[in-house]
N, C-alpha and C positions, 0 to 999 in steps of 0.2 A: 504494499500499499503506499501510494507518494503522499509524503509529508507537506499537510499544508501550512503557508507560511504563516506566521502572527507575527504581527508588528507592536511591542508597547511602544508609544508615544508619550512624552511628557512635555506640559507647556512648564518650561522652566523658567519661574520667573518669582517676584518680590512677594514677602509678606501681605498676604489678605489685600490683593490689589485690588479687588471688586468693591471696597471698601473707599475707593478713591483718597489714599493715602496723600498727603505733599509730601513726606517725607518715606521715602521706601527703604524699607529694609529685607534683609537676608538673613535672616535667623535658619528659616527654613532649611539652608545647606546642611545645617549640622546633621540633618535625619535620613539625607538621603544615602548614606551609606547600608544603612537599614535595608529601604526599599532594594537598593543595589545587590546585597546578600540576598535577598529573598528571590529577585531575578536570577541569580546565577545558581541560586539552587534548583530550579527548574529549567536551566538552560535557557533563557530568555535574553536578549540583548537590547535592553532599550535604548530609544533615543531621544536624548536630550535637548529638546528645542529650547534654545537658550535666547533671553532676550538681554537689555543692554544691562540693567542693574545686577544679573547673575553673572553676567562676563566680568564686571567690575568687584565679583566677592571672589576675596583670595581663598577664600575655604569652598567655593564650589570650583575655581579653577585647580584647584591642586586635588581635590576629589576626581573630578573628571579626565585631569591627565592621565591619573591612574589608571581608570577605565579603560580610556583610550588607548594605553601602552599596553592593558592586558589582552585586548581586541574582547573586551566586555560589553561593550557598548558602545555606541555614537554621541556625537555633538552636532546640532544642526543649528538653524537661526530660527528665531520666532523675533518680530518686531512689534512692538507698542508704539505706532507712531508720538503719541503724545509726550512722551518723555525720552526719547531717542534724537540723539541729536542729528543734524545741528536744529536745536529748539526756535521754530519759525512758527509764532500763535498763529494758529486759525482760528481759534476764537477769543472771546473775552475769557476763558478759564479754561483750557485744554486738560488739565487734570480734572474738571471737573465733568466734561463733556465726554473726554477720550474719544475723541474724533478718529475715523478709520485712515489709515494710509491711503486707501484710493479718494479720498476725500481733499489729499493737498494737491498743489499743482506737481506737475509731471518732474520738474525739475529738483524739488525738495523732496519727493517721492524717493529717485535715484540717487540725490546725496545720504539720505538716511539708511536705504540699502547699502551704497556703498561705505559708509562710515563703520556699520555696526559689523557687515561680513568682514572687512580690516581688521576690525577688534577683536572679533571671534578668531581670527587664523593667527593673528599674533597671539593670543592670549593660549590657543592650544596647538599650535604649530602644525596645522593641516588644513588643506583647504575644507570650506563649506560647499556641501554639494545640494543638501536638504535642508526642507523650510516650510515654517507655517506661519501663515498670515496671522496678524494679532485679531482678536474677535472676528476670524473666520473671513475675512474681507479681501476680496479679490477679483481680479479682473485680469484681461487681455494685456493691457498696458503694464501692470506689475509683471507678469508673467515673462513680457519680452523684456525685463530689466533684469528679472533674477536669469535669466538663460545670459545676458549680457555678462552680470556676472560670474558667472560659471556654475550655477545651481544646475540641477538634474532631474530634482526630485519635489515634488510639491506634496503638501496634504494637508491643504485647507480648505477643500470643498466637504460640506455635509451634505449629503443626497436629500433630498426632500423636503430640504427644509428651508424657509424663507426668512431670511434676516431684515428685510426692510421696516419692518415693525420694531427694531430693535435702533433707536437714535444714536447717532454720534453730532455731528455738528449742528447745532439749531439751524433749522430749514433745509437741512440735506436730504437724502432719497435713503438714509436709513444704510442696512447692511445689504449684502449678495443674495440674489434669488438662487437658491439653487434646485428648485422645486423639479427640474427638466432634467437635472445631470444623471450620468452612469452609477450605479451604485458600487462596481468592480473597477479595479484599477484601469489606467488607460491611459497612451501617449494621446498629448494633444498641440495644436498650435496657438499661439497666444490671438490668433486670427478668431478664435472661436474655442475657448477654454470649453466649452460643453461638448463637443465633439470628440469622439476619438478618432484619430488619424494616426499618421507615421510620422509625429511632431517629435521635436527633441527633450521636451518635457515629460517625464512620467507624472501622472497623477495618482496618488493612492489616498483615496476619499475614506474618512472618518469610517468606521463599521458603522452604518444605519440602516436596519434592516424594517422595510415595509411591510404593514400587517396584510391581513388576506385581503378584508376589504378597501385597503387604500391601493392595494395592486388592480383592484378592478374598476373603481372608482375615486379619482381624487377630490372632486366636487365637492362633495359634503364636508371635506376638514378645511374648506376654503370659506365657508360660511360660517359665521362666528354661533348664529342660531342652531345651526345643525351639527357642529363639531361636536360638543358635548356628547351627545346620543349617537355621532357616529363612534367617538373614542367607547364609549359602553361596550358597544357591539366588536369593534375589532379595534386595539390600540394603532395610529397611525405609523408611527415610526418607533421603534427601540431600538436603542444607542448603545453601543457595547465599550461603557465608561466604569467605572467602580463608585459613581456615586449618582445619586436618584437625579438631581440636576447639572445638564449641560450646557445650563443658561440657554435653552431653546425658546423660542417664541412659541411653538407650537404644544400642544399636550401631548409627551412623548415618555417612554418607559424606558430607562436606564437599567441596564444588567448589573448586579452587583452580586 
């Protein structure tokens, strides 16, 4: 029987980040060795998708460099636009609104990607090839910039989920709409990130499984008055994640 790849990805970011702290700490780095030991016990190689403040954490860097040296895991990039330099304000309070990277002007997007990529490569001594967007926000411009920066794998897509109701910058369009995206890994071209082609970037979506009713008819889940009834019949989407809350804007069940 052939083995099925099982990839554990970790959004490696500051403490209690979604409480919108003004000063971000990284005490959580001290608990990662315990998690790493558990992964190694079951022969998993986690991918630590690392953002700016964790790249500056000496404790995390020491830990992750050892993981890399032993080929027991990987480090990739995870970009939170509001606190990753250059800090060119998009709103009157970026720490409050936590705007999406795709809401910034293209030159700022590119520079934020460049700076964080260079920082990670300097801190960990190897090229960055894997990536996950902050707050799951991704588009073709972002994909093209990642390719230019040398990335080969993205895992920002959450198939079936529409993040447009999750606001970023006031007056913006919200997050990305992944309702019609593939549920399985696929290569794509930045010209259409939802279309499986022979492109150079591999998309490994978050493991989100559609329910039986959702597979047959999605429209009841898109109407607020019908959504609750539809979820009683069959949950729309089930996420493979360790907690019940994956910050999804729709009703869903997380594996635990």
